[in-house]
N, C-alpha and C positions, 0 to 999 in steps of 0.2 A: 739110544736106549739109556734109561736112567739106571745108575748104579744102585744096587741094593745095600742097605746097611749103613751104619753111622761111621764107618772107617774114615779117618781124616784124609787118607790118601786115595779114597775111592774116586773113580772117574765118573763125571756126570754123563759123558758120552764116550762111546768106544767105537773103534774102527770096525770094519766088516768082519774081522777075525777075532774081535774081542779085545784087541790091544789099543795102544795109543793111536790117535788119529794123526796121520802124517800130513804135512803141508800139501803134498801131491794129491792125497785123497780129498782133502778139503777143497782144494782148487778145482778138481774135477767135479766133485759133488755139487758145488755151488755155481759152476760155469763162470768162475771168477773172471777169467780173461775176457770172455764175451761181455759180461756185465760192465766191466771197466771200460772196454772199448765203446760200448753203446752209450754209457753215461758221459764219456768224454773227459774223465778225470785224468790228471797227470800223476802217475806213480802212487796211487793209494795202496796201502798195505792192509792186509786182513787185521793186523794188530791195531791199526787205527780204529777199527770197529770195537775193539776191546775198550779203548779209551772212551769212545763215544758211549758205549753201553754203561760204563761205570759213571760217567758224567751224568747220564740220564737218571741212573739210580740215585745218585747224590741229589740231583735236582728234585727227585720225587720224595726226598726226605729220609732216605736210608742213611743211617749214621756211618761215619767213616770207619769205625772199628768193625762194623759188620761187613762193609765193603772189603776191608783188609782180609777178613776171613774168607769171603767168597772168592777173592782174587788169588788167595794162597800166598800173599805177601808176608814176609817176615817182619816188616815194620810199617808203621803208619806213613812214614816219609815216602816210601815207595808208592803206596796207594795214592797219596796226595798228588804225586806227579801225574797220575792218570786223570785227575779231575780238571776240567777246563770250563769254568763257568763262563757263560756269555755275558755281554755287556749289560743286559737287562737284569740279570741276577746280581751283578756287582752294584748297579744303580739302586736296585731295591734294597740291598744290604745297607747302602749309605743312607737311604731315606729312612729306613727303620732305626738306624742309629741316631739320626738327627731328631726323629720324633721322640725317641727315648730320652735323649739329652734335654730336649725342650721341656719335657715334663719335669725332669730333675731340677731345671733352672727356674721353673715357674715360681713366682713369689708365693710364699706360704703365709697364711694369716696366723697370728699368734692366738693361742687360746684366750678366751675371755677370762678376766680375773675372777677369782672365786670370792664372792661377798658372803661373809658370815653374819647373819642377823643375830642380835642379842636381845 
């Protein structure tokens, strides 16, 4: 259930009795143990999904200061620890920088001298 109101400490989701969602409630509601067993992962944590979610939001262009607010972190440094760009994003960033620098290094022609007729 979505929390109503702009209160900064309002919960987006609440447990069955209106309070905090406990780990046990989340595990049971999502059938976490069954899903993990079926997928064959070794020791994934629900918190890993939080990292994945914030990485995907960042990849979609959400600014890090907005992610910090969503995550409820006190500092950008903490939020940045949640972001795990893949090799394609890193390669694309390098290519973008190279393209930018090649434009800056391109020879520029000097303006033509101004000829004043008398």
